[in-house]
C-alpha positions, 0 to 999 in steps of 0.5 A: 610839708608845711613850708611847701604848703605855704609855697603852693598857696602862693604858686597856684593862684599865680599859675591859675590866673596865668592859664586864664590870661593865656585862654583870654589872649588866645580867644582875643587874638583868634587863636584859642589854644584851650579846649574846655574838658582838656583845660579841666583835665590838665588843671585837675592833674595839677592838683593831683600831683601837688597833693601827692607832693605835699603828702610826701608820697615818694621816697628816694633810694639814695638821698641828696643829704646822704650823698653830700654827707658821705661824698663831699670832698669840700664844705662850702657855704650858702652863697650866690655862687652855690645857688647858681652851682645847684641850679646848674646841677639841677638842670643837668640832672633834670636833662638825663632824668627827662631823657631816660623817661622818654627812652626806657619803657618803664620810666616813660609811665611817669612822664606820659602824663605830661605829654598826654594833652593834644593841646599845647598851652600853659594848662598842659605844663600842670600834667604832672606825675603822681605815678612815681613813688621811688626816686631812683636817679638822684645820683645824677646830683652827684657832681653837686654832692662832691663839690659839697652844695648843701642839702638845704640849698638844693631844697630850696633851688628845686622848686624854683627850678621846676616852677621856671619851666612853666612859662614856655608851655605856649603857642603864643610866643615865637622864636626869641632871637639870641635866647634860642642859643641859651635857654629852652624857649616855647619854640624848643618846647613845642618841638619836645611835645610834638609827635612828628617824626621829625620832633619826636624825643628831642629837646629834653633840656629843662632851662638851659638848651645847651644840654641837648646841643651837647648830647645830640638831642637838639631839634629846631622847630621848622617852619614847614612842619607844624607841631602835632601835640600828644602821645602816639598811643593816645590816652583817650580819656580826661581822667588824669589818674587813669592816664598816669598808669595807663602805660604801666598797665599795658606793660604789665598785661604784655609782660603777662601774655608774652610766651618768652620769659626773656621778653617778660623781663626785657620789656621793662627796660626796652625802648619806650613803645617796644612790645614782644612781637607775639603780644603785639600781633595777638593784642594790638593797641591803637597807635596814631599812623597818620598824625595829620589826619586823626581826631583829637579826643573829645566826646560831645558834651552838653553845655550843662556838663561842661559847666558842671565840670567847672563847678566840680573843679572850683569846689575841689580846688577850694577844698585843696586850698583849705588843706594846704592852709591847715596842714598843721591843724588837720595833722597826720594821719587825717591828711592822707584821708583828706588827700584820698578824698580829693583823689576820689573827687577828681576821678569821680568828675573826670569820669563824668566828663568822659560820660562814663556811666560808672561815674555815679558809682565813683560819685557815690563812693566819694560821697560815702567817703566824705560823709563817713569822715564827718560821722566819725570825727564830727567835722570836715577836718576841723573846719568848724574852728575856721568856719562854723557852718563849713561842714554843713555846706560840705554836706549840702555839696555832697547831696547836690553833687550825687544828685546832679551826677545821677541826672547826668548819667540817667537823663542827660547822657541818654537824651543826647544819645536819643538826639544823635540817633534822631539826626542820623 
């Protein structure tokens, strides 16, 4: 946990800087691929994912360590060749896990968040799942386990393999010549994120594009078919926590409403998007039919709301940096309480970004939670040891945050509605 936290303290600023540089470059070139609220939503999703990972909120049915211990035919030392084998094995496993997530209803829920942005940029790469608590597919690493690749090598290579998938989420790099035949490039991944019929469910590879070519899921980016990004059933919210569970909630409701017991069972394992005929007829859900003529989700927001959303994101990010830098000092179980506060904070301010009046309720819950921590422990997760005035600044932030949220809900949102009616 502490090692991963230290890695994230280095990786997070690099990713954030890369996102800001791409934003600036797009503006400079007259091709800005970012929208303000979508960008904050993506970055906030990244925070929820890393907090969940640091807290270890997932388990494996079969661990890689167990497979090595019981199934390894050879015992090999950690060498450069071992690292290469581990990297290729992770990539092979990643292809199949990724492909299954696209093709099976139940597993799509863990991956839908990554495709939920209707833009395509480096920030959307940070939209990662918090909805998966059980890792079912460790067995795809069986080849590596059989040849005896040590578990500690997999543990080191895995985050490198994950971080190496960040750079190709961009529209600013065209086709890359001979590299198109070897690695996953931005062109390949634009296809993967597109909802065009020609592109849907293609290019599942993560580093080496060879897997798609071997298993029949490769599609080249076509010059006459511009990619349209998102998911065919739009999430229609900036709240990344909601997005993480939307598909699961739909499956649960459909299973409950289905008349056939067979439909109640098989819905979870059918191809992604499948619904029982009787439920689909009685309870239709919005699905994009004409991908070239639909409006992206973007509620009208005042400049003040956009600025405040950035303030909230900056505060939460700062608090997460403190968390990752002081994991040992905070300790268990307080780290879980800290993680709960982070999740509540993101839920509250993204509800405000959605202009949901209930954002004030969530903000009040967040503030009550935070104040409760200070009253019970006398501090903000041992912050006084690092910064003596820290808890007082936190309290001041709580007061300001609740007041500003109340102002938006009670005054700003109503003023915007009045002005819109007056112009009609």
